[in-house]
C-alpha positions as CSV (number, residue, x, y, z in Angstrom):
1,M,0.0,0.0,0.0
2,R,1.1,3.5,-0.7
3,Y,0.6,6.1,2.0
4,D,0.2,9.9,2.0
5,V,2.5,10.1,5.0
6,V,4.8,7.8,6.9
7,V,5.9,9.0,10.4
8,V,9.0,7.3,11.9
9,G,9.2,7.6,15.7
10,L,6.0,7.6,17.8
11,G,7.1,9.5,20.9
12,A,5.7,12.9,21.9
13,M,6.2,14.5,18.5
14,G,5.6,11.5,16.2
15,S,2.4,10.5,18.0
16,A,1.1,14.1,17.6
17,I,2.1,14.3,13.9
18,L,0.4,11.0,13.2
19,A,-2.8,12.2,14.9
20,H,-2.9,15.5,13.1
21,C,-2.3,13.9,9.7
22,A,-4.9,11.2,10.3
23,R,-7.5,13.8,11.5
24,R,-7.1,15.6,8.2
25,G,-8.1,12.4,6.3
26,A,-4.6,11.5,5.1
27,S,-3.6,7.8,4.8
28,V,-0.9,7.6,7.3
29,L,1.4,5.0,8.8
30,G,3.3,5.3,12.1
31,L,6.5,3.3,12.6
32,E,8.1,2.7,16.0
33,Q,11.2,0.6,16.6
34,F,10.1,-0.3,20.2
35,A,6.9,-1.5,21.9
36,R,4.0,0.9,22.4
37,G,4.5,2.8,25.6
38,H,8.2,2.1,25.9
39,D,10.4,4.2,28.2
40,L,13.6,4.2,26.2
41,G,13.2,7.7,24.7
42,S,12.5,11.2,26.0
43,S,8.7,11.0,26.3
44,Q,8.2,9.5,29.8
45,G,8.7,10.5,33.4
46,K,5.2,11.3,34.7
47,S,5.6,15.1,34.4
48,R,6.7,17.7,31.9
49,M,6.6,21.4,32.5
50,I,4.6,23.8,30.4
51,R,4.9,27.6,30.5
52,K,4.2,30.6,28.4
53,A,6.8,33.3,29.4
54,Y,9.5,31.4,27.6
55,F,13.0,32.5,28.7
56,E,14.7,30.6,25.9
57,D,13.3,32.9,23.2
58,P,10.1,35.0,22.9
59,A,9.7,33.6,19.4
60,Y,8.4,30.4,20.9
61,V,5.5,32.1,22.7
62,P,3.0,32.0,19.8
63,L,3.6,28.3,19.4
64,L,3.1,27.8,23.2
65,L,-0.2,29.7,23.1
66,R,-1.4,27.4,20.4
67,A,0.0,24.3,22.2
68,Y,-2.1,25.2,25.3
69,D,-5.2,25.4,23.2
70,L,-4.4,22.1,21.4
71,W,-3.7,20.2,24.7
72,R,-7.1,21.4,26.0
73,E,-8.8,20.3,22.8
74,L,-7.2,16.9,23.0
75,E,-8.4,16.6,26.6
76,H,-11.9,17.4,25.5
77,R,-11.9,14.9,22.6
78,T,-10.3,12.1,24.5
79,G,-11.9,12.7,28.0
80,R,-8.4,12.5,29.6
81,E,-6.8,15.0,32.0
82,L,-3.4,15.8,30.5
83,L,-2.5,19.3,31.7
84,Q,-2.7,20.6,35.3
85,I,-2.1,24.3,36.1
86,T,0.1,24.5,39.2
87,G,1.7,27.9,38.6
88,L,5.5,28.2,38.1
89,L,7.9,29.8,40.5
90,M,11.2,30.9,39.0
91,V,13.9,32.0,41.4
92,G,17.4,33.3,40.7
93,H,19.8,36.2,41.0
94,E,18.7,39.4,39.3
95,A,20.6,38.7,36.0
96,A,19.6,35.0,35.8
97,E,18.4,34.0,32.4
98,I,15.3,32.3,33.7
99,I,14.2,35.6,35.3
100,T,15.3,38.1,32.6
101,G,14.3,35.9,29.7
102,A,10.8,35.2,31.2
103,Q,10.3,39.0,31.8
104,R,11.3,39.8,28.2
105,A,8.9,37.2,26.8
106,A,6.1,38.4,29.1
107,R,6.6,42.0,28.0
108,E,6.7,41.2,24.3
109,H,3.6,39.1,24.4
110,D,1.6,40.7,27.2
111,L,1.7,37.6,29.4
112,P,0.9,37.5,33.1
113,L,4.1,37.3,35.1
114,E,4.4,38.5,38.7
115,S,7.7,39.8,40.0
116,L,8.6,38.8,43.6
117,T,11.2,40.2,45.9
118,T,13.2,38.0,48.2
119,R,10.9,38.9,51.1
120,E,7.8,38.2,49.0
121,I,9.0,34.7,48.1
122,R,9.8,34.0,51.7
123,T,6.4,35.2,52.8
124,R,4.5,33.3,50.2
125,Y,6.6,30.1,50.4
126,P,8.0,30.0,54.0
127,M,9.1,26.4,53.5
128,L,11.8,27.4,51.0
129,R,15.3,28.5,51.7
130,V,15.7,31.6,49.6
131,Q,19.1,33.4,49.5
132,D,19.4,37.1,50.1
133,D,20.4,37.9,46.5
134,E,17.6,35.9,44.9
135,I,14.4,37.3,43.4
136,G,11.5,35.5,41.8
137,A,9.0,35.5,39.0
138,F,5.7,33.7,39.2
139,E,3.8,32.6,36.1
140,P,0.2,31.7,37.0
141,D,-0.3,29.8,33.8
142,G,2.6,27.4,34.3
143,G,1.7,23.8,34.7
144,V,2.4,20.1,34.3
145,L,1.7,17.6,31.5
146,D,1.5,13.9,32.0
147,P,3.8,12.6,29.2
148,E,2.7,9.0,29.1
149,R,-1.0,9.9,29.0
150,C,-0.3,12.6,26.4
151,V,1.5,10.2,24.0
152,Q,-1.3,7.6,24.5
153,A,-4.0,10.1,23.9
154,H,-2.4,11.2,20.5
155,L,-1.9,7.5,19.5
156,D,-5.5,6.6,20.4
157,E,-6.7,9.7,18.5
158,A,-4.6,8.7,15.5
159,S,-6.0,5.2,15.5
160,H,-9.5,6.4,15.8
161,A,-9.0,8.7,12.8
162,G,-7.8,5.7,10.7
163,A,-4.0,5.8,11.1
164,Q,-2.1,2.5,10.9
165,M,0.7,1.8,13.4
166,R,3.5,-0.7,13.5
167,F,5.5,-1.2,16.7
168,G,8.7,-3.2,16.9
169,S,9.5,-2.0,13.3
170,A,12.9,-0.4,13.0
171,L,13.8,1.9,10.1
172,E,16.6,0.5,7.9
173,N,16.9,3.3,5.4
174,W,14.9,5.6,3.1
175,E,15.2,6.6,-0.5
176,V,13.7,9.5,-2.4
177,T,12.0,8.5,-5.7
178,G,10.4,10.5,-8.5
179,D,7.0,10.6,-6.8
180,G,7.8,10.2,-3.1
181,V,9.8,8.2,-0.7
182,V,10.5,4.5,-0.2
183,V,11.0,3.4,3.3
184,R,12.8,0.1,4.1
185,L,12.5,-1.6,7.4
186,A,14.9,-3.9,9.2
187,D,12.6,-6.8,8.7
188,G,12.8,-6.4,4.9
189,D,9.5,-4.7,4.3
190,R,9.3,-1.9,1.7
191,I,6.8,0.9,2.1
192,E,6.0,3.7,-0.3
193,S,4.8,7.1,0.7
194,R,4.3,10.6,-0.8
195,A,5.9,12.2,2.3
196,L,8.1,10.9,5.2
197,V,8.4,12.6,8.6
198,L,11.4,11.6,10.7
199,S,10.8,12.2,14.4
200,L,13.6,10.1,15.8
201,G,14.5,11.7,19.1
202,P,18.1,10.8,20.2
203,W,18.3,8.4,17.2
204,F,18.5,11.5,15.0
205,Q,22.3,12.1,15.2
206,E,23.3,10.5,11.9
207,T,20.6,12.1,9.8
208,L,21.2,15.7,11.1
209,G,24.9,15.1,11.2
210,R,24.9,14.7,7.4
211,L,23.3,18.2,7.2
212,G,26.0,19.8,9.3
213,V,24.0,19.8,12.5
214,A,26.1,18.3,15.3
215,I,23.5,16.8,17.6
216,R,24.6,15.8,21.0
217,V,22.8,13.3,23.2
218,Q,23.0,14.0,26.9
219,R,22.1,11.7,29.8
220,N,19.9,13.7,32.2
221,V,18.7,12.0,35.4
222,Q,15.2,12.6,36.8
223,A,14.7,11.6,40.5
224,W,11.7,11.2,42.7
225,F,11.6,11.6,46.5
226,E,9.1,11.0,49.2
227,P,9.0,14.3,51.3
228,A,8.9,14.3,55.1
229,T,6.2,17.0,54.9
230,D,3.0,17.7,53.0
231,V,3.9,21.3,52.2
232,Y,5.1,20.2,48.8
233,N,1.9,18.5,47.7
234,A,0.2,19.5,44.5
235,G,-2.4,22.2,45.2
236,R,-0.1,23.8,47.8
237,F,3.1,24.1,45.9
238,P,4.0,25.0,42.3
239,A,6.3,23.7,39.7
240,F,9.7,25.5,40.0
241,L,12.9,26.6,38.3
242,L,15.9,27.5,40.4
243,D,19.1,29.1,39.0
244,R,21.5,29.4,41.9
245,A,25.3,30.0,42.1
246,G,27.1,26.8,42.8
247,L,24.6,24.5,41.1
248,P,25.9,22.5,38.1
249,A,22.8,23.6,36.1
250,P,19.4,25.1,36.9
251,L,17.3,22.8,39.2
252,Y,13.7,22.2,38.2
253,G,11.0,20.2,39.7
254,F,7.3,19.5,40.4
255,P,5.0,19.2,43.4
256,D,4.0,15.8,44.8
257,F,1.1,14.4,42.8
258,G,1.2,11.1,44.7
259,D,4.4,9.7,43.3
260,G,6.8,12.0,45.2
261,V,8.5,15.2,44.4
262,K,10.3,15.0,41.1
263,V,13.6,17.0,40.6
264,A,16.4,17.2,38.1
265,F,19.1,19.4,36.8
266,H,18.2,20.9,33.4
267,A,20.7,20.1,30.6
268,H,23.3,18.5,32.8
269,G,24.9,15.1,32.3
270,D,27.3,13.0,30.3
271,L,27.3,13.1,26.5
272,T,26.6,9.8,24.9
273,D,24.4,8.4,22.1
274,A,21.2,6.5,21.9
275,A,22.8,3.1,21.7
276,H,25.1,3.6,24.7
277,L,22.9,5.6,27.1
278,V,23.6,4.2,30.6
279,R,20.3,3.4,32.2
280,E,21.6,2.2,35.6
281,I,21.4,4.8,38.3
282,D,24.5,5.4,40.5
283,L,23.3,6.8,43.8
284,A,26.6,8.6,44.6
285,R,27.1,10.1,41.2
286,D,23.5,10.7,40.0
287,I,21.4,11.3,43.1
288,A,23.7,12.7,45.8
289,P,24.2,16.1,44.0
290,V,20.4,16.4,43.5
291,V,19.8,15.7,47.2
292,S,22.4,18.3,48.2
293,A,20.8,21.0,46.0
294,L,17.3,20.1,47.1
295,D,18.1,20.2,50.8
296,K,19.4,23.7,50.4
297,W,16.2,24.8,48.6
298,M,13.3,22.6,49.8
299,P,14.0,21.3,53.3
300,G,12.4,17.9,53.9
301,A,11.6,17.3,50.2
302,S,14.3,14.6,49.7
303,A,13.6,12.6,52.9
304,T,13.3,9.2,51.1
305,F,14.7,8.4,47.7
306,R,12.1,6.6,45.6
307,T,13.4,6.1,42.1
308,A,15.2,7.7,39.2
309,R,15.6,7.2,35.5
310,P,17.7,8.7,32.7
311,C,16.2,10.9,30.1
312,P,18.1,11.6,26.9
313,Y,18.3,15.2,25.8
314,T,18.9,15.7,22.0
315,L,20.8,18.9,21.9
316,T,21.3,21.1,18.8
317,P,24.3,23.5,18.8
318,D,22.0,26.4,19.8
319,S,19.5,24.4,21.9
320,H,16.7,25.3,19.6
321,F,14.6,22.8,17.6
322,V,14.9,21.6,14.1
323,V,11.5,21.6,12.3
324,D,12.0,21.9,8.5
325,R,11.9,20.2,5.1
326,H,15.1,18.4,4.0
327,P,17.0,20.9,1.9
328,A,17.3,18.5,-1.1
329,H,14.0,16.6,-0.6
330,P,10.9,18.6,0.1
331,G,8.9,15.4,0.8
332,L,11.1,14.6,3.7
333,I,10.3,16.5,7.0
334,L,12.8,16.6,9.8
335,C,11.6,17.0,13.3
336,G,14.1,16.8,16.1
337,G,16.7,18.3,18.3
338,F,14.2,19.4,21.0
339,S,17.1,20.0,23.5
340,G,15.3,19.0,26.7
341,H,12.5,21.6,26.4
342,G,10.3,20.3,23.6
343,F,7.6,18.1,25.0
344,K,5.2,20.9,25.8
345,F,5.1,21.8,22.1
346,A,4.0,18.4,20.9
347,P,0.5,19.2,19.6
348,V,1.6,22.3,17.7
349,I,4.6,20.5,16.3
350,G,2.1,17.9,15.1
351,E,0.1,20.6,13.4
352,I,3.1,22.1,11.8
353,C,4.5,18.9,10.5
354,A,1.1,17.8,9.2
355,D,1.0,21.1,7.2
356,L,4.5,20.4,5.8
357,A,3.9,16.7,5.0
358,L,0.6,17.3,3.3
359,G,2.1,19.9,1.0
360,S,1.4,23.3,2.4
361,R,3.4,25.9,4.3
362,S,3.1,26.0,8.0
363,R,0.5,28.3,9.4
364,H,3.0,29.2,12.1
365,N,6.2,31.1,12.0
366,I,8.9,28.5,12.2
367,D,11.7,30.4,10.4
368,F,13.8,30.4,13.6
369,L,13.6,26.6,13.7
370,A,14.9,26.2,10.1
371,L,18.0,24.3,9.1
372,R,19.5,27.3,7.3
373,R,20.5,28.9,10.6
374,F,23.3,26.4,10.7
375,A,26.2,27.5,8.5
376,A,27.7,24.1,7.7
377,R,26.0,21.6,5.4
378,A,28.2,18.6,5.1
379,D,26.0,16.5,2.8
380,P,22.7,17.7,1.3
381,N,21.8,14.1,0.4
């Protein structure tokens, strides 16, 4: 059978792309090398942050506003709760990027963002240990997504709309033909499609490397703790970002929804590749630094270690996404390099890639995510 679109990789982005293509009536096939619901990529871990005042770049804000709407629409259609608004507390010194960048995004896009003095943070959150030189910003629209439920919701919606899916089907290679793309699988199957979307997560290194984009895969460890107090429970405590001198990277985390407080350093860990990611947790190396940072910020939060797991970040040279057509093959859509902050965008990335795969321009401004921003192009083929 010949398809309109084949999507390879069915994590956060691939599942959303599949759903958006199928809902438009396209014949679409989704391919995933692992089992459905696997935990080997970057789309698991019970919680992912979502926020509007985007310190990374205000250019993301229109995409975020659309993503919020699409998450709510997906909740309505599927009857599943996916997004919980908790508020987001950002704390750092006066010049910290998480503070200045969020303020800039809020100004440019007229977003609600409350500035907090040191004293105001201490008054509102007396359980925290705030240093004298730290100030805060509170975003009331900040919240938490459930990644496993989000992926399953998109997959279920795709299936309901007529998409076909094959799990345990690894991509061997692809070849552009005169009227589309031929996809060959490791089991020998040959599939024809008008368009191909590659959403490969940390398995994207080779593909983007040929285009001069030096993707790095970083092992980031997420950890869960049982607090000794209920002051960090959801409903009483927000999601947070902390940029503090002496930390190896900003610390982020989530309130306790019943599985413990989740905490991690953002974009901090050993560089590796998808095939050699170390999945075993070393308590001294992986957990002790998190406990030390957490104890100085949220006393009692790390009373009992529960579990931890590695999450691969797929980092581009500038830590911004790649969402673009292949420069030599317009029927090939590249979607990757989400650099540890992409999950929240999944439904709008799905919408964008469906636009591109089905032959039109994106309705969103994605020029800042284009491949042309990278000077080197090693091999256009």
